[in-house]
SERO-4910 file (N, C-alpha, C, O; in steps of 0.05 Angstrom, whole numbers):
BEGIN
 pado doro    nc1    nc2    nc3   cac1   cac2   cac3    cc1    cc2    cc3    oc1    oc2    oc3
  Met    A   2669    990    691   2682    982    666   2661    980    644   2640    968    648
  Ser    A   2668    991    621   2649    991    598   2645    963    587   2663    946    588
  Arg    A   2621    958    577   2614    932    566   2603    935    538   2595    957    530
  Val    A   2604    914    523   2589    912    498   2563    897    505   2564    875    516
  Val    A   2540    909    499   2514    896    505   2501    891    478   2496    910    462
  Val    A   2495    866    473   2483    859    447   2454    850    451   2448    833    468
  Cys    A   2436    863    437   2408    854    436   2403    843    408   2403    858    389
  Gly    A   2399    817    406   2396    806    379   2390    777    378   2382    765    399
  Ser    A   2392    765    355   2384    738    349   2404    717    358   2428    722    359
  Ile    A   2393    694    365   2409    671    373   2398    647    357   2375    639    362
  Asn    A   2414    635    340   2404    614    322   2421    589    322   2445    590    329
  Ala    A   2409    568    314   2424    544    306   2428    546    275   2408    548    261
  Asp    A   2453    546    266   2458    548    237   2462    520    226   2479    505    235
  Leu    A   2445    512    207   2446    486    194   2458    491    167   2446    503    149
  Val    A   2483    481    163   2499    489    140   2503    465    121   2512    444    130
  Val    A   2497    470     96   2502    449     75   2523    460     55   2520    483     46
  Lys    A   2544    445     50   2564    453     30   2555    442      3   2547    419      0
  Val    A   2556    459    -18   2549    451    -45   2570    461    -64   2585    480    -59
  Asn    A   2572    447    -88   2591    456   -108   2582    483   -120   2599    500   -127
  Ser    A   2556    486   -124   2545    511   -134   2517    515   -122   2503    496   -117
  Leu    A   2510    540   -118   2484    546   -106   2462    539   -127   2464    546   -150
  Pro    A   2440    527   -118   2418    519   -136   2403    543   -147   2399    563   -133
  Gln    A   2394    541   -172   2375    560   -183   2347    553   -175   2342    531   -166
  Pro    A   2328    572   -177   2300    565   -170   2290    540   -185   2293    538   -209
  Gly    A   2280    521   -170   2269    496   -181   2290    475   -185   2284    452   -193
  Glu    A   2316    481   -179   2338    462   -184   2345    447   -158   2344    459   -137
  Thr    A   2351    421   -161   2361    405   -138   2390    400   -143   2398    391   -165
  Val    A   2406    405   -123   2435    399   -125   2443    381   -101   2429    380    -81
  Ser    A   2465    367   -104   2475    349    -83   2493    365    -65   2509    381    -73
  Gly    A   2490    360    -39   2508    372    -19   2532    354    -14   2531    330    -17
  Ser    A   2554    367     -7   2579    352     -2   2586    351     28   2606    340     35
  Gly    A   2569    362     44   2574    362     73   2552    376     88   2539    393     77
  Phe    A   2549    369    114   2529    381    131   2540    385    159   2554    367    169
  Ala    A   2534    408    171   2543    412    199   2524    431    212   2509    447    199
  Arg    A   2523    431    239   2507    449    255   2526    467    271   2544    456    285
  Tyr    A   2522    493    270   2539    512    284   2522    531    300   2499    536    294
  Pro    A   2534    543    321   2520    565    335   2520    590    316   2540    595    303
  Gly    A   2498    604    316   2496    627    299   2475    647    308   2468    648    332
  Gly    A   2465    662    289   2448    685    295   2465    710    296   2486    710    308
  Lys    A   2457    731    282   2474    755    281   2480    766    308   2503    775    313
  Gly    A   2461    766    326   2467    777    353   2487    760    367   2507    770    379
  Ala    A   2483    734    367   2502    716    381   2530    717    368   2550    718    382
  Asn    A   2531    717    341   2557    719    328   2572    744    336   2596    743    342
  Gln    A   2558    766    337   2571    792    344   2580    792    373   2601    803    380
  Ala    A   2564    780    390   2571    778    418   2597    761    422   2615    768    437
  Ile    A   2598    739    408   2621    721    410   2646    735    399   2667    733    411
  Ala    A   2643    748    376   2666    763    365   2677    784    384   2701    786    387
  Ala    A   2659    798    397   2667    819    416   2681    807    440   2701    817    450
  Ala    A   2670    784    450   2682    771    473   2710    760    467   2728    762    483
  Lys    A   2713    749    443   2739    739    435   2759    761    430   2784    757    430
  Ala    A   2749    785    426   2766    809    424   2771    821    451   2781    844    453
  Asp    A   2765    806    472   2771    813    500   2752    834    512   2759    847    532
  Ala    A   2728    839    500   2709    857    512   2693    842    533   2690    817    532
  His    A   2682    857    552   2662    846    571   2635    848    557   2627    870    550
  Val    A   2622    825    552   2599    825    535   2575    813    549   2577    792    563
  Ser    A   2552    826    547   2526    815    557   2507    811    533   2506    828    515
  Met    A   2492    789    534   2474    782    512   2446    784    521   2438    772    541
  Leu    A   2429    799    506   2401    801    511   2387    787    487   2391    794    464
  Gly    A   2370    767    493   2357    753    471   2342    729    483   2339    726    507
  Ala    A   2332    712    465   2315    690    473   2321    665    457   2326    667    433
  Val    A   2319    642    470   2321    616    456   2296    599    465   2282    606    484
  Gly    A   2291    577    451   2270    559    458   2279    540    480   2303    537    485
  Ala    A   2260    528    493   2266    507    514   2270    481    500   2255    462    504
  Asp    A   2291    479    483   2296    456    468   2326    450    467   2342    465    479
  Met    A   2334    429    452   2362    421    451   2379    443    440   2401    449    451
  Tyr    A   2370    456    418   2386    477    406   2391    500    426   2413    511    428
  Gly    A   2369    508    440   2371    530    459   2392    525    481   2408    542    487
  Ala    A   2391    500    492   2411    493    513   2439    493    502   2457    503    515
  Glu    A   2443    483    478   2470    483    466   2480    511    461   2504    516    467
  Leu    A   2463    528    451   2471    556    445   2478    571    470   2498    586    471
  Ala    A   2462    568    491   2468    582    516   2494    573    527   2510    589    537
  Thr    A   2500    547    526   2525    537    536   2549    547    519   2569    554    530
  Phe    A   2545    548    493   2567    557    475   2573    587    480   2596    595    481
  Leu    A   2552    603    483   2556    632    489   2571    636    515   2591    651    516
  Ala    A   2563    622    536   2576    625    561   2605    615    560   2623    628    571
  Gly    A   2610    593    545   2637    583    542   2654    601    525   2679    599    527
  Ser    A   2642    619    510   2657    638    493   2663    664    508   2674    683    498
  Gly    A   2654    665    533   2659    689    550   2637    709    550   2641    732    559
  Val    A   2613    702    541   2590    720    540   2573    716    565   2567    694    572
  Asp    A   2565    739    577   2547    738    600   2519    731    590   2507    747    575
  Thr    A   2508    709    598   2482    700    589   2461    701    612   2440    689    610
  Ser    A   2467    716    633   2449    717    656   2421    729    649   2401    723    663
  Gln    A   2419    745    628   2393    756    620   2381    742    596   2361    750    585
  Leu    A   2393    719    588   2382    704    565   2356    690    573   2355    678    594
  Leu    A   2336    693    556   2309    683    562   2305    656    549   2314    651    527
  Glu    A   2291    637    563   2284    611    552   2254    611    549   2239    612    569
  Arg    A   2244    608    525   2215    609    519   2204    581    516   2213    565    499
  Glu    A   2183    575    531   2169    550    529   2151    550    505   2138    571    499
  Gly    A   2149    528    490   2130    526    468   2138    540    443   2122    542    424
  Val    A   2163    552    442   2172    566    418   2199    554    411   2217    552    429
  Pro    A   2204    547    386   2230    535    379   2252    556    379   2247    580    374
  Thr    A   2277    547    383   2300    565    380   2302    573    350   2296    558    332
  Gly    A   2311    598    346   2315    608    319   2334    590    303   2352    578    314
  Thr    A   2329    589    277   2344    571    260   2351    586    234   2335    601    223
  Ser    A   2376    582    224   2383    591    197   2391    567    180   2407    551    188
  Leu    A   2380    566    156   2387    545    137   2406    558    117   2399    577    103
  Ile    A   2430    548    115   2452    561    100   2463    542     79   2471    519     86
  Met    A   2466    551     55   2480    536     34   2506    551     27   2504    575     21
  Val    A   2528    538     28   2554    550     22   2567    536     -1   2571    512      0
  Glu    A   2574    551    -22   2588    539    -45   2618    540    -42   2628    552    -23
  Glu    A   2632    528    -60   2661    525    -58   2676    552    -56   2697    553    -43
  Thr    A   2665    573    -68   2678    599    -67   2675    613    -41   2688    633    -35
  Gly    A   2658    602    -23   2652    614      2   2626    631      2   2617    639     23
  Glu    A   2615    636    -22   2590    650    -23   2567    633    -11   2569    609    -11
  Asn    A   2546    647     -2   2525    632     12   2498    645      7   2495    668     -1
  Val    A   2477    629     12   2450    639     14   2438    629     41   2445    607     50
  Ile    A   2421    646     53   2412    640     80   2382    644     82   2371    664     72
  Val    A   2368    626     95   2340    629    103   2339    629    133   2348    611    146
  Phe    A   2327    650    144   2326    654    173   2297    649    183   2278    661    173
  Val    A   2295    632    203   2269    627    216   2271    638    245   2287    628    261
  Ala    A   2256    658    252   2260    673    276   2256    657    302   2272    658    320
  Gly    A   2235    641    303   2230    625    327   2228    643    352   2214    663    352
  Ala    A   2244    635    373   2243    650    398   2253    679    395   2247    696    411
  Asn    A   2269    684    374   2279    712    370   2256    731    367   2258    755    374
  Ala    A   2233    722    357   2210    740    352   2197    747    379   2179    765    379
  Thr    A   2204    734    401   2192    741    427   2207    761    443   2199    768    465
  Val    A   2230    770    433   2245    791    447   2229    817    447   2221    827    427
  Asp    A   2223    827    472   2206    850    474   2220    873    489   2244    871    495
  Asp    A   2205    894    494   2217    918    507   2229    911    534   2251    921    540
  Ala    A   2215    894    549   2225    888    576   2252    873    575   2270    879    590
  Ser    A   2254    854    557   2279    838    555   2301    855    543   2325    850    549
  Ala    A   2295    874    525   2315    891    513   2326    912    532   2347    924    527
  Thr    A   2312    917    554   2321    938    573   2326    926    600   2325    940    621
  Ala    A   2332    900    601   2334    886    627   2360    893    642   2360    891    667
  Leu    A   2380    903    628   2405    910    641   2407    940    647   2399    956    631
  Lys    A   2419    946    670   2426    974    675   2450    981    659   2470    967    660
  Leu    A   2448   1003    644   2470   1011    626   2486   1034    638   2477   1048    656
  His    A   2511   1037    628   2528   1058    638   2539   1074    615   2540   1066    592
  His    A   2548   1098    622   2560   1116    603   2584   1102    590   2601   1090    604
  Arg    A   2586   1103    564   2607   1091    548   2604   1061    544   2622   1049    532
  Asp    A   2583   1049    554   2577   1022    544   2572   1024    514   2565   1045    503
  Val    A   2576   1002    500   2571   1001    471   2549    981    466   2551    958    473
  Leu    A   2528    991    453   2504    974    447   2505    966    418   2511    981    400
  Leu    A   2498    940    413   2496    929    386   2468    918    381   2457    904    397
  Ala    A   2457    925    357   2431    913    350   2431    908    320   2446    921    305
  Gln    A   2414    889    311   2411    882    283   2381    882    278   2366    894    293
  Leu    A   2372    869    257   2344    868    250   2332    840    249   2314    835    234
  Glu    A   2344    822    265   2333    794    266   2315    791    291   2306    768    297
  Thr    A   2311    812    306   2292    812    329   2273    835    324   2278    852    308
  Pro    A   2250    836    339   2230    856    333   2240    885    335   2256    892    352
  Met    A   2231    902    316   2240    930    315   2233    945    340   2248    962    349
  Asp    A   2210    940    352   2202    954    376   2222    950    398   2228    968    413
  Ala    A   2232    925    401   2251    919    421   2277    934    416   2290    943    435
  Thr    A   2285    936    391   2310    950    384   2307    980    391   2326    992    401
  Leu    A   2284    991    385   2279   1019    392   2281   1023    422   2294   1042    432
  Ala    A   2269   1005    438   2270   1007    467   2299   1005    477   2307   1019    495
  Phe    A   2314    987    465   2342    983    471   2358   1008    467   2374   1016    484
  Phe    A   2355   1021    444   2370   1045    438   2361   1069    454   2377   1086    461
  Arg    A   2335   1071    460   2326   1093    478   2338   1090    505   2348   1109    517
  His    A   2339   1065    515   2352   1059    540   2381   1066    540   2392   1078    559
  Gly    A   2394   1060    518   2422   1067    515   2427   1097    513   2447   1107    525
  Lys    A   2410   1111    500   2414   1140    498   2411   1153    525   2427   1171    532
  Arg    A   2392   1145    541   2389   1156    568   2414   1151    585   2421   1168    602
  Ala    A   2427   1129    580   2451   1122    596   2477   1134    585   2497   1134    598
  Gly    A   2475   1146    561   2499   1157    548   2516   1135    535   2541   1139    532
  Ala    A   2504   1113    527   2519   1091    513   2521   1097    484   2505   1111    472
  Ile    A   2542   1085    471   2546   1087    442   2528   1066    430   2527   1043    439
  Arg    A   2513   1073    408   2494   1055    397   2501   1049    368   2502   1066    350
  Ile    A   2507   1023    363   2515   1013    336   2492    997    325   2482    978    337
  Leu    A   2484   1004    300   2463    989    287   2474    976    262   2487    989    245
  Asn    A   2469    950    260   2476    934    236   2449    925    224   2440    904    230
  Pro    A   2437    942    206   2410    936    198   2408    914    177   2404    919    153
  Ser    A   2410    890    187   2410    866    170   2393    845    183   2396    840    207
  Pro    A   2375    832    168   2368    837    140   2355    864    136   2340    873    153
  Ala    A   2361    878    114   2352    905    109   2322    906    109   2308    890     98
  Ala    A   2311    927    123   2283    931    125   2278    961    130   2296    975    138
  Glu    A   2254    971    125   2248    999    129   2251   1005    159   2241    991    176
  Leu    A   2264   1028    165   2268   1037    192   2253   1062    198   2248   1079    180
  Ser    A   2245   1066    223   2232   1090    231   2252   1113    234   2276   1108    238
  Arg    A   2243   1137    231   2261   1160    234   2274   1160    262   2297   1168    265
  Glu    A   2258   1152    282   2269   1152    309   2293   1134    311   2313   1140    324
  Leu    A   2292   1110    299   2314   1092    301   2339   1103    287   2361   1100    297
  Trp    A   2335   1115    263   2357   1128    250   2370   1149    268   2394   1151    270
  Glu    A   2353   1165    281   2363   1187    298   2378   1176    323   2396   1190    333
  Leu    A   2370   1153    332   2383   1141    356   2409   1127    350   2423   1119    369
  Thr    A   2415   1123    325   2439   1108    317   2464   1126    315   2464   1146    301
  Asp    A   2485   1118    330   2510   1133    330   2528   1123    308   2542   1139    294
  Val    A   2529   1097    303   2546   1084    283   2529   1065    267   2516   1047    279
  Leu    A   2529   1068    241   2515   1050    223   2535   1034    208   2552   1044    194
  Val    A   2531   1007    209   2549    989    195   2532    973    175   2515    958    183
  Val    A   2538    977    149   2523    963    128   2542    952    107   2565    961    105
  Asn    A   2533    933     91   2548    924     68   2538    939     44   2519    956     46
  Glu    A   2549    934     20   2541    949     -4   2512    945    -11   2498    964    -19
  Thr    A   2502    920     -8   2474    914    -14   2455    930      4   2435    941     -5
  Glu    A   2461    929     30   2444    943     49   2445    974     45   2425    987     47
  Leu    A   2469    984     39   2470   1013     33   2453   1021      9   2440   1041     10
  Ala    A   2454   1004    -12   2438   1010    -35   2408   1008    -28   2392   1024    -39
  Phe    A   2400    990    -11   2372    988     -3   2363   1014     11   2341   1023      5
  Phe    A   2380   1024     29   2372   1047     44   2375   1074     30   2360   1093     36
  Thr    A   2393   1075     11   2399   1101     -2   2395   1102    -32   2392   1123    -43
  Gly    A   2394   1078    -45   2393   1078    -74   2419   1082    -87   2421   1084   -111
  His    A   2441   1084    -71   2468   1089    -82   2483   1063    -82   2489   1051    -61
  Ala    A   2491   1054   -106   2508   1030   -109   2537   1039   -110   2544   1056   -126
  Leu    A   2554   1028    -93   2582   1036    -92   2598   1021   -113   2592    998   -120
  Ser    A   2619   1034   -123   2637   1021   -141   2657   1004   -125   2659   1007   -100
  Leu    A   2673    987   -139   2693    971   -125   2714    989   -112   2724    983    -90
  Glu    A   2720   1012   -125   2739   1031   -114   2723   1054   -101   2722   1076   -111
  Thr    A   2710   1047    -78   2693   1067    -65   2708   1092    -59   2729   1092    -46
  Ser    A   2697   1115    -67   2710   1140    -63   2696   1157    -41   2673   1151    -34
  Glu    A   2710   1176    -31   2699   1194    -11   2674   1208    -21   2654   1209     -7
  Pro    A   2673   1219    -46   2649   1232    -55   2625   1213    -56   2602   1221    -49
  Glu    A   2629   1188    -64   2607   1168    -64   2596   1165    -37   2571   1164    -33
  Leu    A   2613   1162    -17   2604   1157     10   2590   1181     22   2570   1179     36
  Arg    A   2600   1205     15   2587   1230     25   2559   1232     13   2541   1241     26
  Glu    A   2556   1225    -12   2530   1226    -25   2511   1207    -11   2487   1213     -7
  Ala    A   2521   1183     -5   2504   1163      9   2496   1173     37   2473   1170     45
  Arg    A   2515   1185     51   2508   1194     78   2489   1218     77   2472   1221     95
  Ser    A   2491   1234     56   2472   1256     53   2444   1246     50   2425   1257     60
  Ala    A   2441   1224     35   2415   1211     32   2404   1201     58   2380   1204     64
  Leu    A   2422   1190     75   2414   1180    101   2406   1203    120   2389   1200    137
  Ala    A   2420   1225    117   2413   1249    133   2384   1257    129   2371   1267    147
  Gly    A   2374   1252    105   2346   1259     98   2326   1243    114   2303   1251    117
  Val    A   2334   1219    124   2316   1203    140   2322   1204    170   2310   1190    186
  Gly    A   2342   1220    177   2347   1225    206   2374   1215    216   2380   1219    240
  Phe    A   2390   1202    199   2416   1192    209   2438   1213    206   2442   1224    185
  His    A   2452   1217    228   2474   1237    228   2499   1227    242   2516   1242    250
  Gly    A   2502   1201    244   2525   1189    257   2547   1181    238   2549   1192    216
  Ser    A   2563   1163    247   2586   1153    230   2575   1130    213   2561   1112    222
  Leu    A   2583   1131    187   2574   1111    167   2598   1093    161   2619   1103    152
  Ile    A   2594   1067    165   2615   1047    159   2604   1027    138   2582   1016    143
  Val    A   2618   1023    116   2609   1005     95   2630    983     92   2652    989     84
  Thr    A   2622    958     97   2640    935     92   2638    927     62   2616    926     51
  Leu    A   2661    922     50   2663    917     22   2673    890     15   2684    886     -7
  Gly    A   2670    871     33   2680    844     28   2710    843     25   2724    854     41
  Ala    A   2718    830      4   2747    827     -2   2761    854     -8   2785    856     -7
  Asn    A   2744    875    -13   2755    901    -19   2759    918      6   2768    941      3
  Gly    A   2753    908     29   2759    922     54   2736    937     65   2714    926     67
  Val    A   2740    962     74   2720    977     87   2723   1007     81   2746   1016     78
  Ala    A   2701   1022     80   2702   1050     77   2684   1063     98   2664   1051    106
  Gly    A   2691   1087    107   2675   1099    128   2677   1129    128   2696   1141    117
  Leu    A   2657   1142    140   2656   1171    144   2648   1176    173   2628   1166    182
  Ala    A   2665   1191    187   2659   1199    214   2663   1229    215   2686   1239    214
  Gly    A   2642   1245    217   2644   1273    214   2655   1280    186   2643   1272    166
  Asp    A   2676   1295    185   2689   1302    160   2711   1282    152   2723   1285    130
  Gln    A   2717   1263    169   2739   1245    163   2731   1220    147   2712   1206    155
  Phe    A   2745   1215    126   2740   1192    109   2760   1170    115   2784   1176    118
  Phe    A   2751   1145    116   2769   1122    120   2766   1103     96   2744   1096     89
  Gly    A   2788   1096     85   2788   1075     64   2809   1055     70   2833   1061     69
  Ile    A   2801   1031     77   2820   1010     87   2818    986     68   2796    975     64
  Ala    A   2840    978     57   2841    956     37   2835    929     51   2840    926     75
  Gly    A   2825    911     35   2820    884     44   2845    867     46   2866    876     36
  His    A   2843    844     58   2866    825     60   2862    803     40   2840    792     37
  Ala    A   2883    795     26   2882    773      7   2883    746     22   2904    738     30
  Val    A   2859    734     24   2857    708     38   2840    689     21   2825    699      4
  Arg    A   2842    663     26   2824    644     13   2799    640     30   2800    630     52
  Ala    A   2776    650     19   2751    648     34   2740    620     33   2737    608     11
  Val    A   2734    609     56   2721    583     59   2691    586     64   2675    571     52
  Asp    A   2684    605     81   2656    609     88   2653    638     97   2664    646    118
  Thr    A   2638    654     82   2635    683     88   2612    689    107   2606    712    113
  Thr    A   2599    668    117   2574    672    132   2577    691    155   2560    709    158
  Gly    A   2597    689    171   2599    706    195   2618    729    193   2624    742    213
  Ala    A   2628    735    169   2648    756    166   2638    784    175   2652    798    190
  Gly    A   2614    791    166   2603    816    174   2598    819    204   2603    839    216
  Asp    A   2588    797    216   2584    797    245   2610    799    260   2611    813    280
  Cys    A   2631    785    250   2657    787    263   2666    816    262   2676    827    282
  Phe    A   2663    829    239   2671    857    237   2657    875    257   2670    891    271
  Val    A   2631    872    259   2615    890    276   2622    885    306   2625    904    321
  Gly    A   2624    859    313   2630    853    341   2658    863    349   2661    874    371
  Cys    A   2677    860    332   2704    869    338   2706    899    338   2721    910    354
  Leu    A   2691    912    320   2690    942    321   2679    951    347   2690    970    359
  Ala    A   2658    939    357   2646    947    382   2666    943    405   2668    960    423
  Ala    A   2680    920    405   2699    915    426   2721    936    427   2729    945    449
  Gln    A   2731    944    404   2752    964    402   2741    991    412   2755   1005    427
  Leu    A   2718    999    403   2706   1025    412   2701   1025    442   2702   1046    455
  Cys    A   2694   1002    452   2689    999    481   2715   1006    497   2713   1016    520
  Glu    A   2737   1000    485   2763   1005    498   2772   1034    494   2792   1043    506
  Gly    A   2757   1050    478   2765   1077    472   2785   1080    449   2797   1101    446
  Val    A   2788   1058    433   2806   1059    410   2795   1078    389   2771   1079    385
  Glu    A   2812   1094    376   2804   1111    355   2792   1096    332   2799   1073    327
  Leu    A   2773   1108    318   2757   1094    298   2775   1082    276   2770   1060    267
  Asp    A   2795   1096    267   2813   1086    245   2826   1060    254   2825   1041    239
  Ala    A   2837   1059    278   2850   1035    288   2829   1013    293   2835    989    288
  Ala    A   2806   1020    302   2785   1001    307   2776    987    281   2771    963    281
  Leu    A   2774   1003    260   2766    992    234   2787    974    223   2780    953    211
  Arg    A   2812    981    227   2834    964    217   2834    937    231   2838    916    219
  Tyr    A   2830    937    257   2829    912    273   2805    895    264   2808    871    259
  Ala    A   2781    907    262   2757    893    254   2760    881    225   2751    859    220
  Asn    A   2773    896    208   2777    887    180   2795    863    180   2790    844    165
  Ala    A   2816    863    196   2834    840    197   2820    816    210   2823    793    200
  Ala    A   2805    820    231   2791    798    244   2772    784    225   2770    760    225
  Ser    A   2757    800    210   2737    788    192   2750    773    169   2739    754    159
  Ala    A   2774    782    161   2789    767    141   2797    739    151   2798    720    136
  Leu    A   2803    738    177   2810    712    189   2785    694    191   2786    670    187
  Ala    A   2762    707    197   2737    691    201   2728    676    177   2717    654    179
  Val    A   2733    687    153   2723    674    128   2740    649    121   2732    635    103
  Gln    A   2761    645    136   2778    622    129   2770    596    144   2784    576    141
  Asn    A   2748    598    159   2738    575    173   2708    572    170   2695    591    163
  His    A   2698    548    175   2669    543    173   2656    550    200   2668    548    221
  Gly    A   2630    558    198   2614    563    221   2618    592    231   2640    600    238
  Ala    A   2596    607    232   2598    635    238   2608    640    267   2630    651    271
  Gly    A   2593    630    287   2601    634    314   2627    620    321   2643    630    337
  Ala    A   2632    597    309   2655    581    315   2681    592    302   2703    584    309
  Ser    A   2678    610    282   2701    619    267   2713    645    277   2733    655    266
  Met    A   2701    657    298   2711    683    307   2739    681    319   2744    664    336
  Pro    A   2758    698    309   2785    695    319   2789    708    347   2773    725    355
  Thr    A   2809    699    361   2816    712    386   2831    738    381   2839    744    358
  Arg    A   2833    754    401   2847    779    398   2877    775    390   2887    789    373
  Glu    A   2889    755    402   2917    749    396   2920    742    366   2939    750    353
  Gln    A   2902    725    356   2902    718    328   2899    742    310   2913    745    290
  Ala    A   2879    758    316   2874    782    299   2897    802    299   2904    812    278
  Glu    A   2909    806    323   2931    825    324   2955    815    310   2970    830    297
  Ala    A   2960    788    312   2983    777    298   2979    779    268   2998    785    253
  Phe    A   2955    774    258   2949    776    230   2952    805    220   2963    810    199
  Leu    A   2942    823    236   2943    852    229   2971    862    227   2977    878    210
  Asn    A   2988    852    245   3015    863    246   3035    848    228   3059    856    227
  Asn    A   3026    827    214   3045    813    196   3048    829    170   3063    820    152
***
């Protein structure tokens, strides 16, 4: 049976609610504080598990309170944590997040144990043909390369969500089957800023730029409230967003990526997989806490079909 295998970050998210995000040098009062499970890798693993995929998590936490809590939460969410590493003397990764009333946020990420993920931990699982691999950029690049090389040898589908955006090697671009970025990340990698009404020519121009650095897979661009656009071969996808009241957008992108992976793991066609992931991420922004806000498959399907 195919699995979703995630190699990525596992964090404690420390979230402060504010009326407006502070400017440099400004102090503002917070209206609430909470701690949630997070990290892009963990969020995506939880989203995929709640979408009914079989999910394994590769990553590391510290031998501290946060690490124990996160491992328990992942397992309770249906994620296989048998390969999760506990590092002595290194703190669990942490994200400091400020969320304003509109749902917009700013995030500071402290890697902690995530920085210790290495080639051995990234290739700890035997992979199978049609497994779906997920990676981001909150763990070391060398480990991500090893993970994708391992996946290519096994015939697995490799999805890269290059966030936070950073320069990538040509080999990593070439190893990526599906690239999922938001508008800001796409502009970073290609220099192409998309309009609100993203058109097929715009996306083709952006993918052409990516081909110059070695990427030849499917390009998926999340557009927030405006939905999602994608190119797979010659096929263009433009899917409208859902009108919802956003409470916290922190985990929306991770929800989208995890749900997309879960659908592709089942062999669902890309168009339908994108529609499901788009609906699930619209649900996720209506609750606080990235990992805690991921919808179940039943919730996402009911929302999509209404």
